[in-house]
C-alpha positions in Angstrom: 51.9 76.7 86.8 55.3 77.3 85.2 56.4 80.8 84.4 56.4 81.8 80.7 59.8 83.2 79.6 59.4 86.0 77.1 61.8 86.8 74.4 63.2 89.9 76.3 63.7 87.9 79.5 66.3 85.4 80.8 66.4 83.2 83.8 69.5 83.2 86.0 71.1 80.3 87.8 69.4 81.3 91.0 66.0 81.0 89.3 65.3 84.7 89.1 63.9 86.0 85.9 65.3 89.4 84.7 64.6 91.5 81.6 67.3 91.6 78.9 68.7 94.9 77.8 68.6 95.7 74.1 70.9 93.7 72.0 74.2 95.0 70.7 74.9 95.5 67.1 76.3 91.9 66.9 73.1 90.5 68.2 74.4 89.6 71.7 72.3 90.7 74.7 73.4 93.9 76.5 73.4 92.9 80.2 74.3 95.5 82.8 77.4 94.0 84.6 76.1 95.2 88.0 72.9 93.2 87.6 74.9 90.0 86.9 77.3 90.8 89.7 74.5 91.4 92.2 73.1 87.9 91.5 76.3 86.2 92.5 76.1 84.1 95.6 78.8 85.0 98.0 79.2 81.4 99.2 79.7 80.2 95.6 81.8 83.1 94.2 84.2 83.8 97.1 84.5 80.6 98.9 88.2 81.2 99.8 87.3 84.1 102.1 84.5 85.4 104.2 83.7 89.1 104.9 84.1 88.5 108.7 87.8 87.8 108.2 88.4 91.5 107.2 87.3 92.6 110.7 88.7 89.7 112.7 91.3 89.6 115.4 93.8 87.9 113.1 93.4 90.7 110.6 94.0 93.3 113.3 97.3 91.5 114.2 98.5 90.5 110.7 96.4 91.5 107.7 98.8 90.2 105.1 97.7 86.6 104.7 94.1 87.8 104.3 94.8 90.5 101.7 97.0 88.1 99.8 93.9 85.9 99.3 92.0 88.9 98.0 94.8 89.9 95.7 95.3 86.5 94.2 91.7 85.4 93.9 89.3 88.3 94.2 91.1 91.6 93.2 87.8 93.4 93.2 86.1 91.8 96.2 82.5 92.7 97.0 82.3 92.9 100.8 78.6 92.4 101.5 79.1 92.9 105.2 80.3 96.5 104.9 78.8 97.2 101.5 82.2 98.0 99.9 84.6 96.9 97.2 88.1 95.9 98.2 90.8 96.6 95.5 94.0 94.8 96.1 96.3 94.6 92.9 99.0 97.3 92.7 98.0 98.7 89.3 94.3 98.7 90.2 94.9 100.5 93.5 97.1 103.2 92.0 94.7 103.7 89.1 91.7 104.2 91.5 93.7 106.5 93.8 94.8 108.8 91.1 91.6 108.8 89.1 89.9 112.1 90.2 87.4 112.0 87.3 85.6 109.0 88.6 86.6 108.7 92.3 87.0 111.0 95.3 88.5 110.9 98.7 86.2 112.3 101.4 87.7 114.3 104.2 87.9 113.1 107.8 85.3 115.7 108.8 82.8 113.8 106.6 83.1 110.7 108.9 81.9 112.9 111.8 78.9 114.1 109.8 79.4 117.7 110.7 77.8 120.6 108.8 80.1 123.4 108.0 83.0 121.9 110.0 85.6 124.3 108.9 88.2 124.7 106.1 91.3 122.5 105.5 94.3 124.8 105.0 96.9 122.1 104.5 97.4 122.9 100.8 97.9 126.6 101.3 101.3 127.5 99.9 102.4 129.8 102.8 101.6 127.0 105.3 103.5 124.4 103.2 106.5 126.7 103.0 106.5 127.4 106.8 106.1 123.7 107.5 109.1 122.9 105.4 111.3 125.6 106.9 110.3 124.6 110.5 110.9 120.9 109.9 114.3 121.3 108.3 115.5 123.6 111.1 114.0 121.8 114.1 113.8 118.0 113.3 117.5 117.4 114.2 117.3 119.3 117.4 114.2 117.5 118.6 115.7 114.1 117.7 119.0 115.0 119.4 117.1 115.7 122.7 115.3 112.4 122.5 118.5 110.4 121.7 120.4 112.1 124.5 117.7 111.2 127.0 117.8 107.6 125.8 121.6 107.5 126.0 121.5 108.4 129.7 119.3 105.4 130.4 121.0 102.6 128.4 117.7 101.1 127.4 114.3 102.2 126.2 111.3 101.5 124.0 111.9 102.9 120.6 108.2 102.6 119.6 107.1 105.1 122.3 110.2 106.9 123.5 111.5 107.5 120.0 109.0 107.1 117.2 105.8 108.4 118.9 107.7 111.0 121.0 109.6 112.4 118.0 106.5 112.7 115.8 104.4 114.3 118.5 107.1 116.7 119.8 107.7 117.9 116.2 104.0 118.7 116.0 103.8 120.4 119.4 106.9 122.5 118.7 105.7 123.5 115.3 102.5 124.8 116.8 104.3 126.3 119.8 102.1 124.6 122.3 103.2 125.4 125.9 105.0 122.6 127.6 102.5 122.6 130.5 99.7 121.8 128.0 101.5 119.1 125.9 99.8 116.2 127.6 96.3 117.8 127.3 96.9 118.7 123.6 98.3 115.2 122.8 95.3 113.4 124.3 92.8 115.6 122.5 94.7 115.3 119.2 94.8 111.5 119.3 91.1 111.2 120.3 90.2 113.5 117.4 92.2 111.4 114.9 90.9 108.0 116.2 87.4 109.3 116.1 87.4 108.9 112.3 87.2 105.1 113.0 84.1 103.0 112.4 83.9 102.4 116.1 81.0 104.4 117.6 82.7 104.8 121.0 85.8 106.3 119.4 83.7 108.5 117.2 81.9 110.0 120.2 85.2 110.6 122.0 86.6 112.2 118.8 83.6 114.5 118.4 84.0 115.7 122.0 87.8 116.1 121.4 87.1 118.3 118.4 85.0 120.7 120.5 87.4 120.6 123.4 90.4 121.3 121.1 88.5 124.2 119.6 87.8 125.7 123.0 91.5 125.2 124.1 92.9 126.9 121.0 90.6 130.0 121.1 92.8 132.1 123.4 96.0 131.0 121.7 94.7 131.8 118.2 93.4 135.2 119.4 96.8 136.1 120.9 98.7 135.1 117.8 96.4 137.0 115.5 97.5 140.1 117.5 101.1 139.1 117.8 102.1 136.4 115.3 105.3 134.4 115.6 107.0 131.9 113.4 104.9 128.9 114.5 102.3 127.2 112.2 99.3 128.5 114.1 100.6 132.1 113.6 101.0 131.4 109.9 97.5 130.0 109.6 96.0 133.0 111.4 97.5 135.3 108.7 95.9 133.4 105.8 92.7 134.5 104.2 91.6 131.9 101.6 88.7 133.3 99.6 89.1 136.6 101.4 87.6 135.0 104.5 89.6 135.2 107.7 90.8 132.0 109.3 88.7 130.8 112.3 89.7 128.5 115.2 87.6 125.8 113.7 89.6 126.0 110.4 92.8 125.4 112.4 91.3 122.4 114.2 90.1 120.9 110.9 93.5 121.5 109.4 95.1 119.5 112.3 92.5 116.8 111.9 93.1 116.4 108.1 96.9 116.4 108.4 98.9 113.1 108.4 100.5 112.1 111.6 100.4 108.4 111.3 103.0 108.0 108.6 105.9 109.6 110.5 105.0 107.9 113.8 104.1 104.5 112.3 106.8 104.3 109.7 109.6 105.2 112.2 108.4 102.5 114.6 108.0 100.0 111.7 111.4 100.9 110.3 113.2 100.1 113.5 111.2 97.0 114.1 112.2 95.7 110.7 115.9 96.7 111.1 116.2 95.1 114.5 114.5 91.9 113.3 116.7 91.8 110.2 120.3 92.2 111.5 122.0 92.1 108.1 119.7 94.8 106.7 120.2 96.8 110.0 124.0 96.9 109.5 123.6 98.0 105.9 121.1 100.8 106.7 123.1 102.4 109.5 126.2 102.6 107.4 125.0 105.4 105.1 122.3 108.0 105.0 121.3 107.0 101.4 120.8 103.4 102.6 118.8 104.6 105.6 116.6 106.5 103.1 116.1 103.4 101.0 115.3 101.4 104.2 112.6 103.9 105.1 111.1 103.7 101.6 111.2 99.9 101.7 109.4 100.1 105.1 106.6 102.0 103.5 106.3 99.2 100.9 106.8 96.2 103.2 105.0 97.3 106.4 103.0 100.5 105.7 101.4 101.9 108.8 98.3 103.1 106.9 96.9 99.8 105.5 94.2 101.2 103.2 92.3 104.3 102.0 88.7 104.8 101.1 87.7 106.2 97.7 84.1 106.8 96.6 82.6 106.6 93.1 81.5 110.0 91.9 79.0 108.4 89.5 78.2 105.0 88.2 81.4 103.7 86.6 82.5 100.5 84.8 85.7 99.2 86.2 87.3 95.7 86.6 84.5 94.2 84.5 81.8 95.4 86.9 79.5 98.3 87.2 80.2 100.2 90.4 77.2 102.3 91.5 77.5 106.0 92.4 78.6 106.6 95.9 80.1 103.1 96.3 83.0 102.8 98.8 86.2 101.3 97.4 88.7 100.1 100.0 92.1 100.5 98.3 94.5 98.1 100.1 98.1 99.3 100.3 98.9 96.2 102.4 97.9 94.0 99.4 99.2 96.2 96.6 102.6 96.8 98.1 103.3 93.1 98.2 101.9 92.3 94.7 104.3 89.7 93.2 103.4 91.0 89.7 105.2 94.2 90.7 107.8 93.3 93.3 110.2 90.3 93.3 110.1 88.3 96.5 107.6 90.9 98.0 107.5 89.3 101.5 111.1 90.0 102.1 112.4 93.3 103.6 115.3 94.3 101.4 117.0 97.7 102.1 118.5 98.2 98.7 115.7 96.7 96.7 116.2 97.2 92.9 112.6 96.7 91.7 110.7 99.5 93.4 108.3 101.5 91.4 109.8 104.8 90.3 106.9 106.6 88.8 103.2 106.0 88.4 101.0 106.5 85.4 99.2 109.8 84.6 102.4 111.8 85.1 102.5 111.6 88.8 105.5 111.0 91.0 105.8 108.4 93.8 107.6 110.0 96.7 108.9 112.8 94.4 110.4 110.4 91.9 112.1 108.1 94.4 111.3 104.5 94.7 108.6 103.6 97.2 105.4 101.7 97.8 102.0 103.2 98.3 101.8 105.5 101.4 98.1 106.5 101.7 98.5 108.8 104.7 100.4 111.3 102.6 97.7 111.5 100.0 98.0 111.2 96.2 101.3 111.0 94.4 102.9 114.4 93.7 102.4 116.0 90.3 105.7 117.9 90.9 109.2 116.7 90.2 111.7 115.8 93.0 113.0 119.4 93.5 110.2 121.8 92.5 111.5 125.3 91.6 108.6 127.4 92.8 107.2 125.6 95.8 108.4 123.6 98.8 109.1 119.8 98.8 106.0 117.7 98.9 105.0 116.0 102.2 106.2 112.7 100.8 109.7 114.1 100.6 109.5 116.1 103.8 108.3 113.1 105.9 110.9 110.9 104.3 113.8 113.3 105.0 112.5 113.9 108.5 112.3 110.2 109.4 115.8 109.6 107.9 117.3 112.6 109.9 115.7 111.3 113.2 117.1 107.8 112.5 120.6 109.1 111.7 120.6 111.1 114.9 119.7 108.0 116.9 122.5 106.0 115.3 125.0 108.8 116.0 124.1 108.8 119.7 123.5 105.1 120.4 125.9 102.2 119.7 125.0 98.5 119.3 121.3 99.0 119.3 119.6 95.6 119.7 116.4 94.1 120.9 116.2 93.5 124.6 116.7 89.8 125.5 113.5 87.7 125.5 111.7 90.3 123.4 109.4 89.3 120.5 108.0 92.5 119.1 105.2 92.5 116.5 103.1 94.9 114.4 99.4 95.4 115.1 96.6 97.9 115.1 94.7 99.1 118.2 91.5 98.3 116.4 90.7 97.2 112.9 91.2 100.0 110.4 93.7 102.0 112.5 97.4 102.5 112.2 99.3 99.2 111.9 102.6 99.6 113.7 104.9 98.4 116.4 103.7 99.6 119.9 106.5 98.0 122.0 110.1 97.8 120.9 112.3 97.4 123.9 116.0 97.8 123.1 119.4 98.0 124.8 122.4 99.9 123.6 125.6 101.6 124.7 126.3 105.3 124.6 128.7 106.6 122.0 
């Protein structure tokens, strides 16, 4: 017996009968966009891409062909496999990332599912000021030590011996971690950071690393509360946000929530791009300003942090669809930073690119007003101008200046830096969703 369709019902293409919503003032039916969207058949609506491609081996190695398909055909892609929405156009990604009224970023501690994990102190002004002072005074010294060591050898791996070592040594020195403990601290720090991955094995290791790092830091924190120094742990022990003394767990959470990937990954990617683009290489090393532009172009062309997750605070209409409360939106910097509607010839690495975005909407600055692509690891764009009068430079500016200083030191110590013969370096992630960078960059050079 055939179903009887009532006046307040409609039958969809898939044969399912749903109830109409009250009509609008013009007489047209008031459908909820989400209901219509949910009835779409994945095979019919997104035939150019399958969800499995977003976690494939080819995506781990090179995500750009896949995200280009999303950007050009499905800018708000419903990934049924992971129950998320992928946002890929530049203007859409930046609007989602700066819209605090409708969307939120959940802390790394949330991925661990911890109750009362500790406080994140990264935005405390005294800590920001101490971090700026330390970085400005120590970055060149640390880079000089590394460059001098490389110069003695005549060859090296810039990905590990320069980029990774510089970023980690800067962190170790800022915290005044004893040299004898550097290896132990580094291993725990990396396990803790990698534990925010979707991978259950990495997450278990990360949870253990959180506890081990807390145990390791307890005597150090106790000693520095009694006799503080100029290191960042000492600075944190003297804070009392909300009139509550800082605990060891607060310090561990602060380390977890800080960005380490951008400095490490962008330095490695910068030198990968320079060494595989000889003309751009010669241009960048000729002047500090051009090296700065090369770094910013690296963040656009080959950002180490490919995407960031945002979550809908409530049910919200966006991109012609109704996004339910709590929905995960994967904002793809890899796709947005190569959006041809924003950048001319976006696949090319151009040191002195003239069409970089200078400023975003909503009164926020991209990299303190300097041209750059999206760099998710460093958080939202700054609401402060390039040189704020009453506070330190933002972490965008601080990371940029530190990377440029380290690269300039390398150039001043090493001459004729070039890829080792027979070398074909590439960018990749250790697992899908992790930092996308160059892990092996063998070079030869002569000492100046």
